[in-house]
C-alpha positions, 0 to 999 in steps of 0.5 A: 499485443492486447487480448480480445475480450471474449465470453467462453465456456467455463474451463474445468481447470479453473475450478470455479465451482468449488471456489464459488462455494468456498467464497460463499461459505466465507460470506457466513452462510448460504446465499440469502434471498434478495431483499428490498433495498434498505431492508434491515436483514440481520446478518453477521457483522451487524445488519445490512450496510446501507450506502448512498451514491450520488445523492440517490436513495440508500441501497444495500451494499454488495457483499464481498469475499476474496480468495488469494492463491499464491505460487512461489517459484524461486525468486518470483511469485504468481498470485491469483486474487478472486473477488466475489461480489454478491448482490443480496438486494432486489435491485441491479447493482454496480459495485466499486471496491478499493483494494491494495496489492504489493507495490511491485505487483505486475498486474497482467490479467483479469477475468469476469465470471458470470454464471457459466461464462468467463469474459477475458479482459483486454489491456487498453489505454485507461480512458479507452477502457473506461469509455468501453466500461461505461458504455457496457454499463449503460447498455446493461451488459456485465462488465468489469474494470480494473484501474491502478490508482497508485502502484499499490492501490487499485479499484475494481468496478463491476457493473450490472450484478443481477438481484441475488447474483454472485459474480467473480473478478479474478486478477493475476499478478507477478512479483519478486520475492524479498530477501534479507540475509538468509530470510525470504519474505512475501507480503500480501496487503489485504486492506486499503488504509484511509489516507490523509490528503492535504488540501492546496495551501490557501495562503499560497492561493491568496498571495499569488492570486491564482489557484494552487495545484491540488497535491492530490488531484485524484483524492476521490479515487483513493477514498472509500467508506470505512467501517467503525469497528465499534458499530460493525463487525468485520467485512470482506472475508479472505481465504488464502493459500500459498504453494511455496517452491523455494528452489532449495531445502527449507528450514523454518516457514512462519507468519508473524501476522496470521496463524497458519498451517504448513504442509511439507510434500518435500524438503523443498516445498511447503503448502501454507493456509490460514489455520482459522479459515476465512479471516477479516481483511484488516491487516497485511499477510506476511510469510517468511522462510529460511533455508535449511542449515547448509542449504543457503544459496549464494548468488541467485541468477535466473533467466526467462525467454520472452518475446524473442529476448531474455529477461535476467534477474540477479540477486547478489548478497555481499560476503557477511564478513565484509565490514568496515574496519572502524564504524564512522560517527553518525548524525541520526535524525529520528522522525516519528508520525503521531497523526490520528492514523497512528492511534491505537497500537501503531503509536505504541509500536512507533514509540517503542521503536524510536526508544530502541533507536535512541538506546543504540546511539554510541558516544561520538554520535549526534542526534535529534528527534522530530515529531509531526501530525499537522504540526511539527516539533523538534526536540532540540534546535540542532543536532546534539551529542548522544549523551545521557542528558540529551538522551533522557530529554528525548526519551521523555519527549517520546513517552509523552506523544499521543496520536492526533491530527492530520498527516502533513509529512512534507515539512518534517521530511524536508527538515530532516533532510536539510543538511547544515554541514555538508562538508562533514564527510567524515560522519554518516548522516542518516534519517530514520522515519517511522510512519504508517505512510497513510497519505495521498500525496506520495509524488510530493514526498518523492520529489522532495527526497530526490531534490534534498537527499544529498549525502543523507541516507533515508531509512523508512520504518513502516508501522502498523498492520497496513502501511503504505508499502509503495511510499515506504519502499520507494522513499527508501530507494530514492533515499538510498536506504532501506525499508523495515516493516514492523507489524506488531509490538512483539516485532519491535525489538528484533526488527529495530535491532536488525535495522540499527545493525545495518545503519551502524555497518554499511557494507558496500558503497559506490555500487555499480553494475556493468553488463558485457553485452548490451542490456536494458538494466534496472535500477539505474541507480544502485543503493548502498548495501548493508549487512544482509541486504542483497542487490537485485538487478533485472535486465532484458537482453537479446541473449543471456550471455557474457558477464555481469560485473558488480563493483563497489567499496567496502570501507576503503577497499575495492570490492568486485564480483563477476557473474556468468549469465549463461549459468543462470537458472530458468525462472518464471515471470522474470520478464514481467518483473523487469517491465514493472521495474522499468515502469517504476523508474519512468514514473520516478523520472517523471516525478523528479524531472529527469524525464519530461511528462510526455517522454515518461508517459510514452515509455510507460504506455509502450511497456504496459501495452507490450507486456500487458500490464495495468499502470497509471495509463492502462487498465484491464476491461472485460465486457460481455457481449449480451445485454442482461439488465432490462432497460426499465430497471435502474442501476444502483451504484455503491462503493463497497466499505472497507475494514479499519486496519487492525490496531487503528483507533477510529476516533483518532482518525476521524475525530470523536466529536464528528457526527457519523453523517452519511457522505460527510468527510472527516477533517484531520484534528489539528493539534492545539497550537497553544500547547506549550513546548518543553524547555529545549524544544522549538515548535514549527507549525504547519497549517492544518488542512482537511482530509478527504477520508470518507466516513462510513455511510451507514444506514441510519434513521437520520431522514426520519429524525430530520423530518420529526425535527423540522415538524417540531420546529414548524409546530413551535413557530406556529405556537409562537405566532398564535401566542402573539396574536392572542397576547393583550 
């Protein structure tokens, strides 16, 4: 059932007043007086940013600040993200902001706060929500629209922000806490990294005599202006707090990405904040915690009663001593992304990670290395023995890699998954894929994995400060492997070692789950388990009773454990976690052809409306009842700019020879097709294509310069004509 959008007096328990003050402080000072569009007011970050929209005159972009408040309760987390849109101009403004969320975020609530009024959002079918929003915008009403562009990428549009006004959009979502061994983690993405969107192949269009489908039909919706950090200071400041109630006595609490403060009200609770206050939204925030010695929980089993049924969440880790008697020989294909988005520190992290992987190969293993941007190369024509000669050649190849060009991921993925020896069941076949995942054609990648994975296991390694978590985690799930995140160079050794230990010792294979009572469980296909990796199963059933039995094989021996569901602890938000997981499974079934598009969409829409969730087919819309913008006043529409993710190289992404022209898209820089390959290496070329990443639409004096240039050209032509008339 949907909630009705209403305007209500501001509840005291929202504490919006102090929050507004904190967010305004994050803007860098007291509210500025409204200024005419185009005014070059000196502000922190390098002046007023001017944006174009639809060919209209440039207007000053709204300023944005955000606050994240996250409450962790055992296996789940509830987050409230408050975005403050501040209009510093003398015009009425509509602002659109592209922002990321965790890939498993179940977004279920939104409020629009204008002055002392709170407008609560409805969940509606996507097209109906957009129609309502556009009608309210045209009528001059305050309105907000939250749409999902990807499971981890959303847009907020806010209409009719008055001159000098600040409005708040408050979004809430539920997610599950990650666990690996005895380490628990929570990740909050803060910036939507620019994504490379391949164009439809022109050769296919010409050969087949018809237009090829666009691999990224919504490319315009996942692109936003990106600021060059050499020309602009950081924007979109973020404040953050975490209320951690782990459910057990806590040991260490740390963040590898941000400096934090930690308070300890009790042995089971921690309160975490950012040590330096507001920070630039240019990298993911990660928090990790471990139990105190002797306090490590065994099986995590939780339940929640929702709408006359019970949702159950089980987190089971196999025994740490359960290892195969003898490791099997492996065939390992390393794939490294050296496209432009990997410029800066990312390529150094990726190269260091790959070198660690090469060092862990054992006698009897075979390997190969593939690198890609908008071309592709393999070091060797086929798998080779992991001996000193081949390893040295691979290390030299990796050391010479540089970041450049577009991100054509499909061809190298297909090459890595291609199994020329499927009959060699006595060897383990693994693909280690190192990338930031900055692409827009995720659906093609998922389809390729589902079609070609065979006996191969795919391990995704996310590189950099803002990787595409949706691509990484889901690709690993489809490939029955794992996902590892490396945010900094300092994490390379430890995190790659942890991953490679897992690769060397699969613990439980052929895993299956059986409920004694009728249950709707997810995931339907369980992965292999590796050392320290738990399996997480969510289910919905009439009553949490009976048993859940997990079976599998450890080496050649059977493994089995039985859980009594009536012993489950009470948990919060488990129903939302289950519904979000079921929606994700339906999306995967649609992409891979296991469900028809019509059946998948019907299942997704039913789950989304029943549980009030934002999906590809549903959106949250909040509309005030009273028009506020005068009919004669125009509405300036702008896309709010994003920071470049920390560690990225702007010129490597957008091209150093590309002029910074407002509104011009940045093509991927093709690799030199004539660059000679080193001995023992073959090159496979992929046609270079054009990306659709919008360049920062910064305010310049280009119009004046164009007018001056045109005048000078005209004057030169007049002088030339006059000289011809007077020539003898």
